[in-house]
C-alpha positions as CSV (number, residue, x, y, z in Angstrom):
1,M,197.2,-13.0,-58.6
2,P,199.8,-11.9,-61.7
3,R,200.2,-13.9,-64.1
4,P,203.4,-14.3,-66.5
5,T,202.8,-13.4,-70.0
6,S,203.0,-16.1,-73.0
7,Y,207.0,-16.3,-72.5
8,A,206.5,-18.1,-69.2
9,S,207.5,-21.8,-70.0
10,G,209.8,-21.9,-66.8
11,T,209.2,-25.4,-67.5
12,D,213.4,-26.1,-68.9
13,T,215.8,-25.5,-65.4
14,I,217.9,-24.1,-68.0
15,R,215.7,-21.4,-69.1
16,Y,214.1,-20.8,-65.8
17,D,216.8,-18.2,-64.4
18,E,215.9,-15.8,-67.2
19,F,211.8,-17.0,-67.2
20,A,212.2,-15.3,-63.3
21,R,213.9,-12.4,-64.0
22,R,211.5,-11.5,-67.3
23,Y,208.6,-12.5,-64.9
24,R,210.1,-10.3,-61.8
25,E,210.1,-7.3,-64.1
26,E,206.8,-8.1,-65.5
27,L,205.7,-7.8,-61.5
28,Q,207.0,-4.0,-61.8
29,Q,204.5,-2.6,-63.6
30,P,201.6,-0.7,-62.0
31,E,198.7,-3.0,-62.5
32,R,200.6,-6.6,-61.7
33,A,202.8,-4.1,-58.9
34,Q,199.8,-3.9,-57.4
35,A,198.4,-7.2,-57.4
36,L,202.2,-8.4,-55.7
37,E,201.4,-5.4,-52.6
38,Q,197.5,-7.0,-52.3
39,L,199.7,-10.7,-51.4
40,K,202.3,-9.2,-49.6
41,K,199.5,-7.8,-47.4
42,L,198.1,-11.5,-47.2
43,A,201.4,-13.1,-47.1
44,K,201.7,-11.5,-43.3
45,G,199.5,-14.6,-42.0
46,K,199.5,-18.1,-44.1
47,L,199.4,-17.6,-47.6
48,T,199.3,-20.6,-49.9
49,L,200.5,-21.0,-53.6
50,L,199.1,-23.2,-56.0
51,T,200.3,-24.2,-59.3
52,A,198.9,-26.5,-62.0
53,T,202.8,-27.3,-62.9
54,K,204.4,-30.3,-62.7
55,Q,207.6,-29.0,-61.3
56,A,206.8,-26.3,-58.9
57,E,210.1,-25.5,-58.5
58,I,210.6,-23.6,-61.4
59,S,207.1,-22.2,-62.0
60,Q,205.7,-18.7,-61.5
61,A,204.9,-19.9,-58.0
62,A,208.2,-20.6,-57.2
63,V,209.1,-16.8,-58.2
64,L,206.3,-15.5,-55.9
65,A,207.3,-17.2,-52.9
66,D,210.7,-16.2,-53.1
67,I,209.1,-12.6,-53.5
68,L,207.2,-13.1,-50.6
69,K,209.7,-14.3,-48.2
């Protein structure tokens, strides 16, 4: 699964927009874009995204869920 790099502290709602923008950019890199395409294929069925964050609504899982809609 694509993972955000070290900037990925989406735990602050004020910084979440910037985090989400950068994560989306990162997901455009060839290797990560390929992994995202695999997730999109899986998402045609039921797909469950897991995260260990206490605030799932401002995490990489939230960004992925939005992309996979």
